C-alpha positions as CSV (number, residue, x, y, z in Angstrom):
1,X,-6.2,113.0,-74.4
2,X,-7.0,109.9,-72.5
3,X,-5.2,106.6,-73.1
4,X,-8.4,105.2,-74.7
5,X,-8.6,108.2,-77.0
6,X,-5.0,107.9,-77.9
7,X,-5.4,104.2,-78.6
8,X,-8.5,104.9,-80.8
9,X,-6.6,107.6,-82.7
10,X,-3.6,105.2,-83.3
11,X,-6.0,102.5,-84.5
12,X,-7.7,104.9,-86.8
13,X,-4.3,106.0,-88.2
14,X,-3.3,102.3,-88.8
15,X,-6.6,101.8,-90.7
16,X,-6.0,105.0,-92.7
17,X,-2.5,103.9,-93.7
18,X,-3.7,100.4,-94.7
19,X,-6.3,102.1,-96.9
20,X,-3.7,104.4,-98.4
21,X,-1.5,101.5,-99.3
22,X,-4.4,99.4,-100.6
23,X,-5.4,102.3,-102.9
24,X,-2.2,103.8,-104.2
25,X,1.5,103.6,-104.1
26,X,2.8,107.1,-103.2
27,X,6.1,106.4,-105.1
28,X,4.4,105.3,-108.3
29,X,4.2,107.2,-111.5
30,X,0.7,108.5,-111.9
31,X,-1.6,107.9,-114.9
32,X,-2.3,110.6,-117.5
33,X,-5.8,110.8,-116.1
34,X,-4.5,111.7,-112.6
35,X,-2.1,114.3,-114.1
36,X,-5.0,115.9,-116.1
37,X,-7.2,116.1,-113.0
38,X,-4.4,117.9,-111.1
39,X,-3.9,120.3,-114.0
40,X,-7.6,121.0,-114.1
41,X,-7.6,121.8,-110.4
42,X,-5.0,124.6,-111.0
43,X,-7.1,125.9,-113.9
44,X,-10.3,125.8,-111.8
45,X,-8.7,127.8,-109.0
46,X,-7.0,130.2,-111.3
47,X,-3.6,129.5,-109.9
48,X,-0.3,128.2,-111.4
49,X,0.3,125.3,-109.0
50,X,-1.5,122.2,-107.9
51,X,-0.5,118.9,-106.5
52,X,-1.9,115.5,-105.5
53,X,-0.5,114.6,-102.1
54,X,-0.6,111.2,-100.5
55,X,0.3,111.3,-96.8
56,X,1.8,108.3,-95.0
57,X,2.9,108.2,-91.4
58,X,6.0,110.3,-91.9
59,X,5.9,111.9,-95.3
60,X,3.8,113.9,-97.7
61,X,4.3,112.6,-101.2
62,X,3.6,115.1,-104.0
63,X,2.6,112.4,-106.5
64,X,1.4,114.5,-109.4
65,X,2.1,118.2,-109.8
66,X,1.3,121.2,-112.1
67,X,3.5,124.3,-112.1
68,X,6.4,123.0,-110.0
69,X,8.4,119.8,-109.5
70,X,7.2,117.9,-106.5
71,X,9.2,116.0,-103.9
72,X,8.5,114.2,-100.7
73,X,8.7,116.2,-97.5
74,X,8.2,115.5,-93.8
75,X,4.5,115.2,-92.9
76,X,5.0,117.3,-89.8
77,X,5.8,120.3,-92.1
78,X,3.0,119.7,-94.6
79,X,0.3,122.3,-94.8
80,X,-2.0,119.5,-96.1
81,X,-1.7,117.7,-92.7
82,X,-4.3,120.2,-91.5
83,X,-6.7,118.9,-94.2
84,X,-5.8,115.3,-93.5
85,X,-6.6,115.7,-89.8
86,X,-9.8,117.6,-90.3
87,X,-11.1,115.7,-93.3
88,X,-12.6,118.9,-94.6
89,X,-11.8,121.5,-97.3
90,X,-9.2,124.0,-96.1
91,X,-8.7,127.5,-97.6
92,X,-6.3,130.2,-96.6
93,X,-6.6,133.3,-98.9
94,X,-3.4,134.6,-97.4
95,X,-1.5,131.9,-95.5
96,X,0.9,134.4,-93.9
97,X,-2.1,135.9,-92.1
98,X,-3.6,132.5,-91.1
99,X,-2.5,131.2,-87.7
100,X,-2.7,127.6,-89.0
101,X,0.0,128.3,-91.5
102,X,2.0,131.5,-90.7
103,X,4.9,129.5,-89.2
104,X,4.9,126.8,-91.9
105,X,8.2,126.4,-93.7
106,X,6.2,126.4,-96.9
107,X,4.9,129.9,-96.1
108,X,7.8,131.6,-94.2
109,X,10.4,131.0,-96.9
110,X,12.3,128.0,-95.5
111,X,10.8,125.7,-98.1
112,X,8.5,127.9,-100.2
113,X,6.6,131.2,-100.4
114,X,3.0,130.0,-100.4
115,X,0.5,132.8,-99.9
116,X,-2.8,131.3,-101.2
117,X,-3.5,127.7,-100.2
118,X,-6.5,125.5,-100.6
119,X,-6.9,121.7,-100.4
120,X,-9.6,119.2,-100.7
121,X,-9.4,115.9,-98.8
122,X,-9.2,112.6,-100.8
123,X,-11.7,110.6,-98.8
124,X,-12.2,106.9,-99.7
125,X,-15.4,104.9,-99.7
126,X,-14.4,103.7,-96.3
127,X,-14.2,107.2,-94.9
128,X,-10.4,107.5,-94.7
129,X,-8.6,110.7,-95.8
130,X,-5.5,109.4,-97.6
131,X,-4.3,112.6,-99.1
132,X,-5.3,116.0,-100.6
133,X,-5.8,117.8,-103.9
134,X,-4.0,121.0,-103.2
135,X,-3.8,124.3,-105.1
136,X,-1.6,127.2,-104.2
137,X,0.0,130.5,-105.3
138,X,2.7,132.9,-104.2
139,X,0.0,135.7,-104.2
140,X,-3.1,135.9,-102.0
141,X,-6.2,134.6,-103.7
142,X,-9.9,134.0,-103.0
143,X,-12.1,131.1,-104.2
144,X,-15.7,131.3,-105.1
145,X,-18.2,128.8,-103.8
146,X,-18.4,127.3,-107.3
147,X,-14.6,126.9,-107.4
148,X,-14.6,125.2,-104.0
149,X,-17.3,122.8,-105.1
150,X,-15.5,121.9,-108.3
151,X,-12.2,121.3,-106.4
152,X,-14.1,118.9,-104.1
153,X,-15.5,117.2,-107.1
154,X,-12.1,116.8,-108.6
155,X,-10.8,115.3,-105.3
156,X,-13.6,112.8,-105.5
157,X,-12.8,112.0,-109.1
158,X,-9.2,111.3,-108.1
159,X,-10.3,108.8,-105.5
160,X,-12.6,107.1,-108.0
161,X,-9.7,107.0,-110.5
162,X,-7.4,105.3,-107.9
163,X,-10.2,102.8,-107.0
164,X,-10.7,102.0,-110.7
165,X,-6.9,101.7,-111.3
166,X,-6.6,99.5,-108.2
167,X,-9.4,97.2,-109.4
168,X,-7.6,96.8,-112.7
169,X,-4.4,95.7,-110.8
170,X,-6.2,93.0,-108.9
171,X,-5.4,91.8,-105.4
172,X,-2.2,93.2,-104.0
C-alpha cells in the first residue's frame, strides 16, 4: 500500500470512529428495542446466539447479546472485523472450513467454538460501518436468501434506532 493509500485509510478510520462515538456509546446499556432486535436476529437465523457488536480502534464491544454473556475482546481477534473491513454481509456455514476464520480464537477453541457465523454490517447514513449484527452457532448452518435479507433489514433497523436515540439525547 502506498503512503497516500495508507493516509487515506487512516483518515477513513478516524471518520468511522468519530461516527461510532457520535452514534453510540459501546459501553452503554442498550435499550429494550435494541435487545429485542438482537433476539429477533437469532430467531430469524434459527440459531441460539446473536450479538450487536460495536468496533472501535482496539476492541469489539458485544453491546447486546442473546444466548450468551458478551464481553469486550481485542478487535484483531474479532470475526466481525472481516465484516467491518468489507462493509458487506459475511456468512460462513462452517467457520472451521472457511480460510477467513479457521485460525480465529473464536473458532479454534481458544475463546469459543463457533462453527456457523454470519454478520450484517451496521452502516450509517454517512456510509461508515460502525459495527455488526452477528448470529452464530456451535453447529454448521446455512441461511436462505430470505434470512440474509431479513438480517440485513434488522441491521438497518439497529442503525435507525441508534440515530433516533441519539437525536433524543441532543448534541453530545
